[in-house]
C-alpha positions, 0 to 999 in steps of 0.5 A: 452321302458326301458328294465327290468330284465327278470324273476325276482322279485326285491320286497324285494330283497337284496342290490345287487339285487336292484343295479343290477335291477337299472343298468340293462338297462345300462348293455351290453348284456353279462352283462345282461346275468350275471345279469339274472343269479344272480338275478334269483339265488341270494343265489346260486350266493353268494356261488359261486367262479368266476369260478363257476359263469362263468360256471353256467351263460355261460360267461367268467371269464373276463365277470364276473369280468367286470360285478362286475366292472360295478356295482361299485365294485372293483372286483368279490371278493367285489361283492360276499362279498356284495351278501353274506352280503344279506344272512349273517345269512344263509351263515355264516356256509357255509363260515366257512365250505368252509374255514375249508375244505380247511385246511389239517387235520386228522379226529382225529384232527377235532374231537379234535378241535370240543371238544375244540370248544364246551368247549370254547362255554360252558365256554363262556355260563357260563360266560354270566349267569346273576344271576338276569336273572337265578332267574327270569327264575326259578321263571317264570317256577315254577309260570306258570300254563302251559309251552309250549316249542317251537323250530323247526329244531335242536331246536325241539330236544332240546325242547323235552329234556327240556320238559322231564327234567322239567316234574317232577317239574311242573304241565303241560309242553309240547313241541309243536315241535311235529307232526302237525308242526307250524300250530298245535302249533298255535292251542295250542297258540290260548288258551294262557293267562297271566298264561302261559309261552312260552319258545321259542328257536332259534339259527342260522340259526333262524327258522322263525316259532318260531319267528312268534309263539312267536309274537303271544304268546306275543299278547295273553299275555303269559310270554316269557322266550327265550333261544337264542344265542345273544342280536341281536337274533329276540327273544330277543326283544320279551322276558320278560327274555332271557338267552344266549348260545354261539353256534359258530361252525366251521363245522356246523351252531350251537353248540347244546352241549352248548345250551343243557348244558344251558338247563340242567343247568336251569332244575337243578336250577328248580329241586333245587327250586321246592317244594317237588322236591325229593318226585316228582322225587321219585314218578315219578321213581316209576310210570315209574318202569314198563317200566324200565329194572331191571336185575336179577329181574322178575315181577310176571306173566312175562317172561324176554325178550329172555327167554321161559317160563317153568312150575313151579317146573321143573329143566332145566334137566327135561325140556330137556327130557320126564319124566315118569308119 
């Protein structure tokens, strides 16, 4: 009977896992031990150096290298590169971080480099703006009966900021990345129709829930305005209009700064085009006035925070001592 790998599932596995599974019966005992570890921990193995893999799998460094040769690779480096390619989007930030932390630098230098990184991303994002797509995006926002902004992970915060910025200029806008998670968003999307606009946003690493919800929104006939990083993003083929932000980063997966600047720029364009936008902004400012801190001003019947109430008509000196009747 042909021996098969132990305790692993090859269905849906990457190219390396498929190769290991196919060659497993021909491998030596020590190589099968290595294969069992790699197939049981493919993501972890992709992040390991040869020394780390040998220690984790309980084999020698030489065995790890011979294992790579047995699979048809030139050596462990090419074997690991193939493993990494199976998780390209997920592991790219890890690989960049691995390279960067090996470079000597002060904290000030790292911070300055981060500024330069984001300035470059913002400039690249500005150059990628398409005048036609910008006009279409604003038209879609202003024409929508209801707007649902969706994003999970870091994009959830961006979605909330976009909903906040659009609030004065559209009739109904909400971020669905709130309490309840994707299933609650699905309950809202159940009622979508052609009058609605969904604005999904994903950046590496791409959140599967956002993509899946966008697919459902398309099925319901809603318009889709996607905000993402590259034409190869899983959102691009689903969208009626897509606008792109360059989000490359050296020490983290995504530049949220470039994405936020793009969102703020789009909201500015909406404010400029919206009918009665000045009046709407003024009315909202007046409406939220009770929740704003106003220095040197006390509203009737209230006491400033941190101050104790005093009877009207008494001086500070009188309040400190007793006065005769």
